C-alpha positions in Angstrom: 18.0 3.2 65.0 19.7 1.2 62.3 19.1 -2.3 60.9 21.7 -4.0 63.2 20.2 -2.2 66.2 16.8 -3.5 65.3 17.7 -7.1 64.9 20.0 -7.1 68.0 17.4 -5.5 70.2 16.6 -1.9 70.8 16.3 -1.0 74.5 13.0 0.6 75.5 15.0 3.6 76.7 15.2 4.8 73.1 11.6 5.9 73.4 12.7 8.9 75.6 15.2 9.9 73.0 12.6 9.8 70.2 10.3 12.2 72.1 13.2 14.6 72.2 13.6 14.2 68.4 10.0 15.2 67.7 7.8 12.2 68.2 5.0 12.7 70.6 3.7 10.1 73.0 0.6 9.8 70.8 2.8 9.0 67.8 4.6 6.3 69.7 1.3 4.8 70.9 0.2 4.4 67.3 2.8 1.6 67.0 3.2 0.5 70.6 0.2 0.4 72.8 0.6 2.3 76.1 0.2 -0.8 78.3 2.8 -2.7 76.2 5.2 0.2 76.4 4.7 0.6 80.2 5.3 -3.1 80.7 8.5 -3.0 78.6 9.7 0.0 80.6 9.0 -1.5 84.0 10.7 -4.8 83.1 13.5 -3.1 81.1 12.7 -5.2 78.1 13.9 -4.6 74.6 11.5 -3.6 71.9 10.4 -6.3 69.4 11.7 -6.1 65.9 8.4 -4.8 64.6 8.1 -2.1 67.3 11.7 -0.9 66.8 11.2 -0.9 63.0 8.0 1.1 63.3 9.7 3.7 65.6 12.6 3.9 63.2 10.2 4.6 60.4 8.4 7.3 62.3 11.7 8.9 63.3 12.8 8.9 59.7 9.6 10.5 58.5 9.8 13.2 61.2 13.4 13.8 60.5 12.8 14.2 56.8 9.9 16.6 57.3 12.0 18.7 59.6 14.8 18.8 57.1 12.4 19.7 54.2 10.6 22.4 56.1 13.7 23.7 57.9 11.7 24.4 61.1 10.4 21.8 63.6 7.1 23.7 64.1 6.2 23.8 60.4 7.2 20.2 59.9 5.2 19.0 62.9 2.2 21.0 61.7 2.5 19.4 58.3 2.8 15.9 59.7 -0.3 16.2 61.8 -2.8 17.8 59.4 -4.8 16.1 56.7 -2.9 16.4 53.4 -4.6 16.6 50.0 -1.6 15.0 48.3 -2.1 12.0 50.5 -5.9 11.7 49.9 -6.5 13.9 53.0 -4.8 11.4 55.3 -2.7 12.6 58.2 1.0 12.0 57.2 2.2 10.8 60.7 -0.7 8.4 60.9 0.1 7.0 57.4 3.7 6.4 58.6 2.4 3.7 60.9 2.9 1.3 58.0 5.8 0.8 55.7 3.8 1.6 52.6 2.2 4.7 54.2 5.6 5.9 55.3 6.9 5.5 51.8 4.0 7.6 50.4 4.7 10.3 52.9 8.4 10.3 52.1 7.5 10.6 48.4 5.4 13.7 49.0 8.1 15.2 51.1 10.6 14.5 48.3 8.5 16.3 45.8 8.2 19.3 48.2 11.9 19.2 48.7 12.5 19.4 45.0 9.8 22.0 44.3 7.3 19.6 42.6 3.9 20.2 44.2 1.6 18.5 41.7 
């Protein structure tokens, strides 16, 4: 999902693609309530800019974690467990917001470059 996609309207069908890329239904529901998602799916509506932006952020964080850890299972485990480097917050939950997503990406960047402290 790129910037132009987001402003032009992302179809709700992208949600299915994202679940195949590592996002769980629960991850998606953190940024789009289930009822809202069901309504958009039944009516074939596009996601709002905020919804699409949030999903793009979650996708980016999951993708980065999978690249850094090299194995989807390890990345998914890291994303869904409290993390001391993030004040014992759960990384995927932090990624609901732009600032939280940036903090998670910063920690992943440090791990990627071998800086753990």
